[in-house]
MIMI-165974 format. One record per atom (N, C-alpha, C, CB): residue in one letter; x, y, z. Coordinates in steps of 0.02 Angstrom, whole numbers, padded with zeros to 5 digits, always signed. Glycine has a CB too. Layout:
AXYZ...
//
This chain:
M-06444+14172+10329M-06485+14230+10341M-06528+14242+10278M-06441+14293+10359N-06594+14249+10290N-06638+14262+10232N-06639+14337+10216N-06711+14237+10247N-06673+14356+10162N-06673+14425+10139N-06703+14473+10191N-06712+14429+10075L-06755+14452+10227L-06785+14496+10277L-06736+14509+10334L-06851+14464+10306E-06702+14457+10356E-06653+14465+10409E-06594+14510+10386E-06627+14396+10431T-06573+14500+10325T-06519+14541+10296T-06541+14614+10291T-06499+14514+10226Y-06602+14625+10270Y-06631+14692+10263Y-06633+14726+10332Y-06701+14688+10232K-06661+14692+10381K-06665+14720+10448K-06596+14735+10477K-06702+14672+10494K-06548+14690+10466K-06481+14699+10493K-06448+14760+10461K-06439+14636+10481A-06462+14775+10399A-06436+14834+10366A-06458+14897+10404A-06458+14837+10293F-06522+14898+10425F-06547+14955+10464F-06511+14960+10532F-06623+14950+10475V-06507+14903+10566V-06475+14902+10632V-06403+14927+10627V-06476+14830+10661D-06366+14901+10579D-06295+14918+10574D-06283+14989+10549D-06261+14869+10528S-06319+15010+10498S-06306+15075+10469S-06334+15133+10511S-06334+15078+10400L-06389+15121+10546L-06418+15173+10587L-06397+15170+10661L-06494+15170+10583S-06362+15115+10677S-06340+15102+10746S-06399+15104+10795S-06287+15155+10767I-06450+15065+10778I-06509+15061+10819I-06521+14990+10842I-06569+15088+10782D-06562+14983+10893D-06581+14917+10918D-06627+14882+10869D-06614+14924+10987H-06619+14817+10865H-06659+14776+10819H-06734+14787+10830H-06642+14701+10828D-06755+14800+10892D-06827+14809+10907D-06856+14871+10874D-06836+14814+10983L-06816+14919+10855L-06841+14980+10821L-06855+14969+10747L-06790+15036+10829V-06830+14914+10720V-06838+14901+10648V-06904+14863+10638V-06777+14860+10620N-06953+14899+10610N-07018+14869+10597N-07052+14905+10538N-07063+14871+10660E-07111+14882+10520E-07147+14909+10463E-07162+14983+10468E-07211+14871+10455K-07165+15010+10528K-07183+15079+10538K-07123+15127+10539K-07220+15086+10603L-07062+15100+10535L-07002+15142+10537L-06998+15185+10474L-06938+15099+10545E-06994+15250+10484E-06992+15298+10429E-06931+15344+10436E-07057+15341+10426Y-06909+15368+10379Y-06854+15417+10378Y-06873+15476+10422Y-06840+15441+10305G-06828+15495+10466G-06839+15553+10510G-06882+15538+10571G-06870+15607+10471S-06909+15477+10576S-06952+15460+10634S-06912+15447+10697S-06994+15400+10619I-06847+15435+10688I-06801+15427+10745I-06740+15471+10730I-06781+15352+10756P-06709+15499+10782P-06651+15543+10770P-06594+15510+10732P-06625+15569+10835E-06588+15445+10740E-06532+15409+10708E-06538+15407+10632E-06527+15338+10735W-06600+15412+10606W-06609+15408+10533W-06613+15479+10504W-06673+15367+10516D-06556+15510+10497D-06551+15575+10466D-06523+15567+10396D-06507+15624+10509S-06508+15623+10364S-06485+15619+10293S-06419+15582+10285S-06477+15690+10265I-06374+15590+10332I-06310+15555+10327I-06319+15480+10339I-06259+15585+10379A-06358+15463+10389A-06372+15392+10402A-06411+15361+10344A-06412+15384+10467H-06452+15401+10310H-06489+15375+10253H-06441+15351+10199H-06537+15429+10225M-06390+15391+10186M-06341+15372+10135M-06302+15310+10157M-06293+15430+10120S-06288+15306+10221S-06254+15247+10248S-06297+15185+10239S-06239+15257+10322L-06363+15192+10251L-06410+15137+10241L-06411+15116+10168L-06480+15157+10264M-06414+15163+10122M-06415+15147+10051M-06352+15108+10031M-06421+15211+10009S-06295+15131+10056S-06232+15096+10042S-06232+15026+10070S-06173+15136+10070E-06257+15020+10131E-06260+14954+10164E-06305+14906+10124E-06287+14961+10236L-06362+14931+10101L-06407+14888+10061L-06375+14869+09995L-06473+14924+10048E-06340+14916+09964E-06305+14900+09901E-06254+14846+09911E-06272+14963+09873D-06216+14851+09966D-06164+14800+09981D-06195+14732+09996D-06122+14823+10040R-06245+14732+10038R-06275+14668+10061R-06312+14632+10005R-06322+14681+10119F-06343+14670+09960F-06382+14639+09907F-06347+14643+09838F-06451+14672+09902N-06286+14668+09837N-06246+14671+09777N-06285+14705+09719N-06224+14601+09756L-06305+14767+09731L-06341+14805+09681L-06322+14879+09685L-06417+14796+09690T-06345+14917+09637T-06336+14989+09637T-06405+15021+09638T-06294+15014+09577I-06420+15059+09689I-06486+15091+09695I-06484+15157+09658I-06505+15102+09770E-06531+15166+09612E-06535+15227+09572E-06552+15287+09616E-06588+15220+09517T-06530+15345+09596T-06540+15407+09634T-06613+15419+09651T-06513+15467+09596D-06657+15410+09604D-06729+15421+09617D-06754+15374+09673D-06771+15410+09552D-06728+15313+09674D-06748+15265+09725D-06719+15283+09793D-06727+15195+09706V-06658+15310+09794V-06628+15334+09856V-06672+15388+09886V-06555+15360+09844I-06695+15433+09845I-06738+15489+09867I-06806+15463+09889I-06746+15541+09812D-06832+15415+09854D-06899+15388+09866D-06901+15341+09927D-06923+15353+09804F-06844+15318+09949F-06837+15268+10003F-06855+15303+10069F-06764+15237+10006S-06919+15307+10085S-06943+15346+10141S-06957+15307+10205S-07005+15381+10121G-06952+15242+10201G-06966+15202+10260G-06952+15128+10249G-07038+15212+10282F-06958+15090+10301F-06945+15018+10298F-06988+14984+10246F-06957+14986+10366Q-07054+14999+10248Q-07101+14967+10201Q-07087+14990+10129Q-07173+14983+10220K-07076+15054+10119K-07063+15080+10052K-06999+15050+10024K-07057+15157+10054G-06950+15039+10067G-06887+15009+10046G-06897+14938+10019G-06838+15008+10103K-06942+14900+10051K-06956+14833+10026K-06986+14836+09956K-07005+14797+10074E-07030+14886+09944E-07060+14894+09877E-07006+14913+09825E-07115+14949+09879I-06961+14956+09844I-06908+14978+09800I-06862+14920+09783I-06868+15035+09832L-06845+14879+09832L-06799+14823+09818L-06830+14772+09771L-06779+14790+09883K-06896+14768+09771K-06929+14722+09723K-06911+14741+09652K-07005+14724+09732K-06902+14805+09639K-06883+14829+09573K-06816+14799+09552K-06878+14905+09573Y-06774+14784+09600Y-06707+14755+09588Y-06708+14680+09596Y-06654+14787+09635K-06769+14652+09598K-06778+14580+09603K-06754+14550+09669K-06743+14546+09546I-06761+14591+09722I-06746+14570+09790I-06812+14565+09826I-06696+14620+09827E-06832+14504+09843E-06895+14492+09879E-06881+14491+09953E-06928+14425+09855I-06915+14533+09989I-06907+14537+10063I-06970+14507+10095I-06895+14612+10087
//
């Protein structure tokens, strides 16, 4: 599984959503499943899958699928 597939799977698993909902336009709060509790679950899932610790400012700034890709670059994870 490449990084993009791993990234998408983290959304599917932590938000309990269909794979088809995971795309570049997916934003925090744009679907009922992505609320504040699910957001923390997603952060934890990403930390586990990519073996990193996401800083608090980045957790707060993680506003969508695309923004998350930009944030992960900071941790040397290319999506």
